[in-house]
C-alpha positions as CSV (number, residue, x, y, z in Angstrom):
1,M,93.8,99.8,120.0
2,S,90.4,99.3,121.5
3,F,87.0,99.4,119.8
4,A,83.9,100.5,121.8
5,S,81.1,97.9,121.8
6,N,78.0,97.0,123.7
7,V,78.8,93.3,123.0
8,N,80.4,91.2,125.8
9,Y,81.2,88.0,123.9
10,Y,82.1,86.9,120.4
11,V,82.4,83.4,118.9
12,C,85.5,83.3,116.7
13,A,86.9,80.8,114.2
14,F,90.6,80.5,113.5
15,D,92.6,78.7,110.9
16,S,95.5,76.4,111.7
17,A,97.9,79.4,111.6
18,G,95.9,81.3,114.2
19,K,94.4,83.8,111.8
20,R,90.8,84.8,112.4
21,I,88.6,83.6,109.6
22,G,85.2,84.6,111.0
23,C,83.4,85.8,114.0
24,D,79.8,86.3,115.2
25,I,78.3,87.9,118.3
26,S,77.8,85.4,121.1
27,S,74.8,85.7,123.5
28,C,76.8,84.0,126.2
29,G,80.2,83.5,127.7
30,P,82.4,80.4,127.4
31,D,81.2,79.0,130.7
32,D,77.5,79.3,130.0
33,G,75.5,76.2,129.3
34,K,74.6,77.4,125.8
35,A,78.3,77.8,124.8
36,A,78.6,74.4,123.3
37,D,75.6,74.9,121.0
38,I,77.0,78.3,119.9
39,I,80.4,76.9,119.2
40,A,78.8,73.9,117.2
41,S,76.8,76.4,115.2
42,A,79.9,78.4,114.4
43,K,81.8,75.3,113.4
44,N,79.1,74.5,110.9
45,K,79.3,78.1,109.5
46,F,83.1,78.3,109.4
47,T,83.9,74.8,108.1
48,D,87.6,75.6,107.5
49,A,88.2,76.5,111.2
50,A,90.8,74.7,113.1
51,V,89.6,76.2,116.4
52,V,86.3,77.9,117.4
53,E,85.9,79.6,120.8
54,I,84.0,82.2,122.6
55,L,86.0,85.3,123.5
56,T,85.5,88.4,125.6
57,A,85.1,91.7,123.8
58,D,88.6,92.8,125.1
59,I,90.3,89.7,123.6
60,Y,88.3,90.1,120.4
61,N,89.5,93.7,120.1
62,Q,93.1,92.3,120.1
63,Y,92.3,90.2,117.1
64,L,90.7,93.2,115.4
65,A,94.0,95.1,116.0
66,G,96.0,92.5,114.0
67,Y,96.9,89.9,116.6
68,V,96.7,86.2,115.8
69,R,95.9,83.2,118.0
70,D,98.9,81.3,119.4
71,M,97.8,77.8,118.5
72,T,99.8,76.4,121.5
73,S,98.6,78.7,124.3
74,G,95.3,79.9,122.8
75,K,96.2,83.5,123.6
76,P,96.4,86.4,121.2
77,I,99.9,87.3,120.1
78,E,101.3,89.9,117.7
79,Y,101.4,88.8,114.1
80,V,104.9,88.5,112.7
81,A,105.1,88.4,108.9
82,P,107.1,85.4,107.6
83,E,110.5,86.1,106.0
84,P,110.2,86.1,102.2
85,T,111.2,82.9,100.4
86,A,114.2,82.8,98.1
87,A,111.7,82.8,95.1
88,E,109.9,85.9,96.5
89,K,113.3,87.7,97.0
90,K,114.3,86.8,93.4
91,A,110.9,88.0,92.1
92,S,111.3,91.3,94.0
93,Q,114.8,91.8,92.6
94,A,113.5,91.1,89.1
95,D,110.8,93.7,89.5
96,V,113.5,96.3,90.4
97,V,115.5,95.4,87.3
98,A,112.3,95.5,85.1
99,A,111.4,98.9,86.5
100,K,114.9,100.1,85.5
101,Y,114.9,98.8,81.9
102,E,111.3,98.8,80.8
103,P,111.0,102.6,80.5
104,Q,114.2,102.7,78.4
105,I,113.0,99.9,76.2
106,A,109.7,101.7,75.6
107,E,111.5,104.9,74.8
108,L,113.7,103.1,72.3
109,K,110.8,101.4,70.6
110,D,109.0,104.7,70.2
111,A,112.1,106.4,68.8
112,L,112.6,103.4,66.5
113,A,109.0,103.6,65.2
114,T,109.4,107.3,64.6
115,A,112.7,106.9,62.8
116,T,111.2,104.1,60.7
117,L,108.2,106.1,59.7
118,A,110.5,109.0,58.8
119,G,112.7,106.8,56.6
120,D,115.8,107.7,58.7
121,T,117.8,104.5,58.1
122,A,120.9,105.8,59.9
123,T,118.9,106.5,63.1
124,V,117.1,103.2,62.8
125,T,120.4,101.3,62.6
126,E,121.7,103.3,65.6
127,L,118.5,102.6,67.7
128,Q,118.6,98.9,66.8
129,T,122.2,98.7,68.1
130,E,121.2,100.6,71.3
131,Y,118.1,98.3,71.7
132,T,120.3,95.1,71.3
133,A,122.8,96.4,73.9
134,L,120.1,97.4,76.3
135,M,118.3,94.0,76.0
136,A,121.6,92.2,76.5
137,A,122.2,94.1,79.7
138,Y,118.6,93.5,80.9
139,T,118.9,89.8,80.2
140,A,122.3,89.6,81.9
141,E,120.9,91.2,85.1
142,L,117.9,88.9,85.1
143,E,120.1,85.9,84.6
144,A,122.4,87.0,87.4
145,I,119.4,87.1,89.7
146,N,118.1,83.7,88.6
147,N,121.5,82.1,88.9
148,G,122.5,83.9,92.2
């Protein structure tokens, strides 16, 4: 992916993971005598930056396309998302279980309210039994995720 620009150079700041945290247009290239002043100014502006450097527009375009800075080589590389942690995987599984049970729980609560208002004690008792069984199944699935 390439972006058309009339700008030749950019000064870019990167965090310690190589993600771009800010950029400005640079009036000169990295080998120009004014480069040190431009970099110093950017360091003052982007105080969390681990690295600040002047880049060509072509390299800058790679960062716009989602690349990150390889903190060893200083070159743009494709971003690879980290694997989810065990906690993130469990949370995702719990979300799936919740999506399965929550509509059923809401439906039972609505039916229970309607039966209660109607004074239908037999249906209320039946719905309470269903609700208890559903909540037990829901809890068991969540515990299996947390203990697994």
